[in-house]
Each structure stands twice: as C-alpha cells, then as structure tokens.
PADO-777398 format. One record per atom (N, C-alpha, C): atom name; residue in one letter; y, z, x. Coordinates in steps of 0.05 Angstrom, whole numbers, plus 5000, padded with zeros to 4 digits. Example, Ala and Ser with C-alpha at 12.3 -4.5 7.8 and 13.67 -1.06 7.14 Angstrom:
PADO-777398
+----+----+------+------+------+
| at | aa |   yy |   zz |   xx |
+----+----+------+------+------+
|  N |  A | 4886 | 5156 | 5264 |
| CA |  A | 4910 | 5156 | 5246 |
|  C |  A | 4934 | 5156 | 5264 |
|  N |  S | 4955 | 5142 | 5257 |
| CA |  S | 4979 | 5143 | 5273 |
|  C |  S | 5001 | 5157 | 5258 |
+----+----+------+------+------+
This chain:
PADO-777398
+----+----+------+------+------+
| at | aa |   yy |   zz |   xx |
+----+----+------+------+------+
|  N |  M | 3696 | 9464 | 8600 |
| CA |  M | 3699 | 9468 | 8629 |
|  C |  M | 3683 | 9447 | 8649 |
|  N |  R | 3697 | 9433 | 8662 |
| CA |  R | 3686 | 9414 | 8683 |
|  C |  R | 3669 | 9428 | 8701 |
|  N |  Q | 3646 | 9413 | 8706 |
| CA |  Q | 3624 | 9418 | 8729 |
|  C |  Q | 3635 | 9412 | 8757 |
|  N |  P | 3632 | 9425 | 8776 |
| CA |  P | 3638 | 9422 | 8800 |
|  C |  P | 3626 | 9391 | 8810 |
|  N |  L | 3641 | 9382 | 8828 |
| CA |  L | 3629 | 9350 | 8836 |
|  C |  L | 3609 | 9356 | 8855 |
|  N |  S | 3589 | 9339 | 8855 |
| CA |  S | 3566 | 9338 | 8873 |
|  C |  S | 3578 | 9330 | 8899 |
|  N |  I | 3557 | 9337 | 8919 |
| CA |  I | 3565 | 9328 | 8945 |
|  C |  I | 3568 | 9301 | 8951 |
|  N |  L | 3554 | 9283 | 8937 |
| CA |  L | 3559 | 9254 | 8937 |
|  C |  L | 3585 | 9246 | 8927 |
|  N |  D | 3593 | 9259 | 8906 |
| CA |  D | 3620 | 9253 | 8892 |
|  C |  D | 3642 | 9261 | 8909 |
|  N |  Q | 3641 | 9285 | 8921 |
| CA |  Q | 3661 | 9292 | 8938 |
|  C |  Q | 3660 | 9271 | 8962 |
|  N |  I | 3642 | 9259 | 8975 |
| CA |  I | 3644 | 9243 | 8997 |
|  C |  I | 3654 | 9217 | 8985 |
|  N |  D | 3648 | 9208 | 8961 |
| CA |  D | 3657 | 9189 | 8951 |
|  C |  D | 3690 | 9190 | 8947 |
|  N |  L | 3697 | 9211 | 8935 |
| CA |  L | 3725 | 9218 | 8933 |
|  C |  L | 3739 | 9219 | 8962 |
|  N |  A | 3729 | 9230 | 8978 |
| CA |  A | 3739 | 9233 | 9008 |
|  C |  A | 3745 | 9203 | 9019 |
|  N |  G | 3725 | 9190 | 9014 |
| CA |  G | 3728 | 9159 | 9027 |
|  C |  G | 3748 | 9141 | 9007 |
|  N |  K | 3752 | 9151 | 8982 |
| CA |  K | 3776 | 9137 | 8969 |
|  C |  K | 3800 | 9144 | 8977 |
|  N |  L | 3803 | 9171 | 8984 |
| CA |  L | 3827 | 9180 | 8990 |
|  C |  L | 3838 | 9170 | 9019 |
|  N |  G | 3816 | 9164 | 9037 |
| CA |  G | 3823 | 9152 | 9063 |
|  C |  G | 3831 | 9125 | 9056 |
|  N |  D | 3815 | 9108 | 9039 |
| CA |  D | 3823 | 9082 | 9033 |
|  C |  D | 3855 | 9079 | 9024 |
|  N |  L | 3861 | 9099 | 9009 |
| CA |  L | 3892 | 9101 | 8997 |
|  C |  L | 3910 | 9108 | 9020 |
|  N |  K | 3904 | 9125 | 9039 |
| CA |  K | 3920 | 9130 | 9059 |
|  C |  K | 3923 | 9109 | 9077 |
|  N |  E | 3903 | 9093 | 9084 |
| CA |  E | 3906 | 9068 | 9100 |
|  C |  E | 3922 | 9047 | 9085 |
|  N |  Q | 3918 | 9043 | 9058 |
| CA |  Q | 3939 | 9022 | 9042 |
|  C |  Q | 3964 | 9032 | 9048 |
|  N |  H | 3971 | 9062 | 9043 |
| CA |  H | 3996 | 9070 | 9040 |
|  C |  H | 4012 | 9063 | 9070 |
|  N |  Y | 3996 | 9071 | 9094 |
| CA |  Y | 4000 | 9066 | 9118 |
|  C |  Y | 4012 | 9034 | 9121 |
|  N |  N | 3995 | 9014 | 9111 |
| CA |  N | 3997 | 8985 | 9114 |
|  C |  N | 4020 | 8977 | 9098 |
|  N |  H | 4024 | 8989 | 9078 |
| CA |  H | 4049 | 8980 | 9061 |
|  C |  H | 4073 | 8991 | 9072 |
|  N |  T | 4073 | 9013 | 9080 |
| CA |  T | 4096 | 9026 | 9099 |
|  C |  T | 4108 | 9011 | 9121 |
|  N |  L | 4083 | 9002 | 9134 |
| CA |  L | 4091 | 8988 | 9160 |
|  C |  L | 4100 | 8960 | 9151 |
|  N |  L | 4095 | 8946 | 9133 |
| CA |  L | 4103 | 8920 | 9123 |
|  C |  L | 4133 | 8924 | 9115 |
|  N |  L | 4136 | 8943 | 9096 |
| CA |  L | 4166 | 8951 | 9087 |
|  C |  L | 4186 | 8956 | 9111 |
|  N |  T | 4178 | 8971 | 9127 |
| CA |  T | 4193 | 8976 | 9148 |
|  C |  T | 4199 | 8949 | 9167 |
|  N |  A | 4177 | 8934 | 9174 |
| CA |  A | 4182 | 8911 | 9187 |
|  C |  A | 4203 | 8894 | 9173 |
|  N |  L | 4199 | 8892 | 9143 |
| CA |  L | 4215 | 8871 | 9131 |
|  C |  L | 4246 | 8882 | 9130 |
|  N |  L | 4249 | 8907 | 9126 |
| CA |  L | 4278 | 8916 | 9127 |
|  C |  L | 4289 | 8914 | 9151 |
|  N |  E | 4274 | 8920 | 9174 |
| CA |  E | 4285 | 8917 | 9200 |
|  C |  E | 4295 | 8886 | 9204 |
|  N |  L | 4279 | 8870 | 9196 |
| CA |  L | 4281 | 8839 | 9195 |
|  C |  L | 4309 | 8836 | 9187 |
|  N |  L | 4310 | 8838 | 9157 |
| CA |  L | 4336 | 8835 | 9143 |
|  C |  L | 4358 | 8845 | 9155 |
|  N |  T | 4363 | 8869 | 9169 |
| CA |  T | 4379 | 8882 | 9182 |
|  C |  T | 4385 | 8869 | 9205 |
|  N |  E | 4369 | 8863 | 9220 |
| CA |  E | 4370 | 8847 | 9247 |
|  C |  E | 4386 | 8820 | 9240 |
|  N |  K | 4378 | 8804 | 9221 |
| CA |  K | 4387 | 8777 | 9217 |
|  C |  K | 4412 | 8783 | 9200 |
|  N |  G | 4423 | 8803 | 9195 |
| CA |  G | 4450 | 8807 | 9184 |
|  C |  G | 4451 | 8802 | 9153 |
|  N |  L | 4428 | 8800 | 9142 |
| CA |  L | 4425 | 8793 | 9112 |
|  C |  L | 4432 | 8818 | 9093 |
|  N |  L | 4423 | 8840 | 9107 |
| CA |  L | 4429 | 8864 | 9090 |
|  C |  L | 4440 | 8887 | 9115 |
|  N |  T | 4451 | 8904 | 9099 |
| CA |  T | 4459 | 8930 | 9116 |
|  C |  T | 4439 | 8949 | 9112 |
|  N |  A | 4439 | 8972 | 9130 |
| CA |  A | 4427 | 8991 | 9123 |
|  C |  A | 4438 | 9011 | 9095 |
|  N |  E | 4466 | 9010 | 9096 |
| CA |  E | 4475 | 9022 | 9072 |
|  C |  E | 4471 | 9006 | 9046 |
|  N |  E | 4471 | 8980 | 9050 |
| CA |  E | 4463 | 8965 | 9022 |
|  C |  E | 4434 | 8974 | 9014 |
|  N |  I | 4414 | 8977 | 9035 |
| CA |  I | 4386 | 8984 | 9027 |
|  C |  I | 4387 | 9012 | 9016 |
|  N |  R | 4401 | 9031 | 9030 |
| CA |  R | 4400 | 9059 | 9020 |
|  C |  R | 4411 | 9061 | 8992 |
|  N |  T | 4432 | 9046 | 8984 |
| CA |  T | 4448 | 9045 | 8956 |
|  C |  T | 4423 | 9034 | 8937 |
|  N |  K | 4413 | 9014 | 8943 |
| CA |  K | 4397 | 9002 | 8926 |
|  C |  K | 4371 | 9020 | 8919 |
|  N |  A | 4360 | 9033 | 8943 |
| CA |  A | 4338 | 9049 | 8938 |
|  C |  A | 4348 | 9078 | 8921 |
|  N |  A | 4371 | 9084 | 8925 |
| CA |  A | 4380 | 9108 | 8910 |
|  C |  A | 4385 | 9100 | 8883 |
|  N |  G | 4396 | 9079 | 8876 |
| CA |  G | 4396 | 9068 | 8848 |
|  C |  G | 4370 | 9066 | 8837 |
|  N |  L | 4347 | 9053 | 8848 |
| CA |  L | 4329 | 9051 | 8837 |
|  C |  L | 4308 | 9075 | 8831 |
|  N |  H | 4314 | 9097 | 8851 |
| CA |  H | 4306 | 9121 | 8845 |
|  C |  H | 4315 | 9134 | 8819 |
|  N |  Q | 4343 | 9133 | 8814 |
| CA |  Q | 4355 | 9142 | 8794 |
|  C |  Q | 4345 | 9128 | 8767 |
|  N |  L | 4338 | 9106 | 8770 |
| CA |  L | 4324 | 9092 | 8744 |
|  C |  L | 4299 | 9103 | 8742 |
|  N |  A | 4284 | 9105 | 8763 |
| CA |  A | 4257 | 9112 | 8756 |
|  C |  A | 4255 | 9141 | 8745 |
|  N |  L | 4274 | 9155 | 8754 |
| CA |  L | 4272 | 9183 | 8743 |
|  C |  L | 4285 | 9183 | 8713 |
|  N |  S | 4301 | 9163 | 8708 |
| CA |  S | 4307 | 9164 | 8675 |
|  C |  S | 4285 | 9153 | 8659 |
|  N |  G | 4267 | 9141 | 8671 |
| CA |  G | 4243 | 9130 | 8658 |
|  C |  G | 4250 | 9106 | 8641 |
|  N |  S | 4265 | 9091 | 8647 |
| CA |  S | 4274 | 9064 | 8638 |
|  C |  S | 4260 | 9043 | 8654 |
|  N |  E | 4234 | 9036 | 8644 |
| CA |  E | 4219 | 9015 | 8657 |
|  C |  E | 4237 | 8986 | 8661 |
|  N |  E | 4250 | 8982 | 8635 |
| CA |  E | 4263 | 8959 | 8632 |
|  C |  E | 4287 | 8954 | 8649 |
|  N |  D | 4301 | 8975 | 8653 |
| CA |  D | 4322 | 8978 | 8673 |
|  C |  D | 4313 | 8975 | 8700 |
|  N |  I | 4288 | 8983 | 8707 |
| CA |  I | 4278 | 8984 | 8735 |
|  C |  I | 4268 | 8953 | 8738 |
|  N |  L | 4260 | 8938 | 8721 |
| CA |  L | 4252 | 8914 | 8728 |
|  C |  L | 4273 | 8889 | 8723 |
|  N |  S | 4295 | 8895 | 8711 |
| CA |  S | 4315 | 8879 | 8714 |
|  C |  S | 4332 | 8876 | 8735 |
+----+----+------+------+------+
C-alpha cells in the first residue's frame, strides 16, 4: 500500500502539472498557427488536415507504431 504524498511532494506535483499545462498550451498555439498559415497560403485545405488527423488517430488506436512513423 502506498503512503500518502507529503505536502512538499504535493506542491512539487502541482508545479509539474502547471508546467505541463503551459507546455500543452504553447504546443497547441504553435500548431494552430502553423495550420492556419498552411491553409491561408493554400498549401493544405482544412479537409486535408482533418482527413490526415483522422487517419493518424486510427493508426494510433491500432497500436502500430511503424505505420504511424511511415
């Protein structure tokens, strides 16, 4: 059986969670900017992006890492 986390461990964990949230926000912002630029410049359509994302999602669910990376 696990012992409960000390107060300092809880504070550390909360800080790490905050860092992860900030990283996630920054990655999402960058990805959104890139996708908008690609569509604005006519290099990709929103439908192409959605189709690719859905395909990658299905590959991830299948658990075939080789398929995802190729």
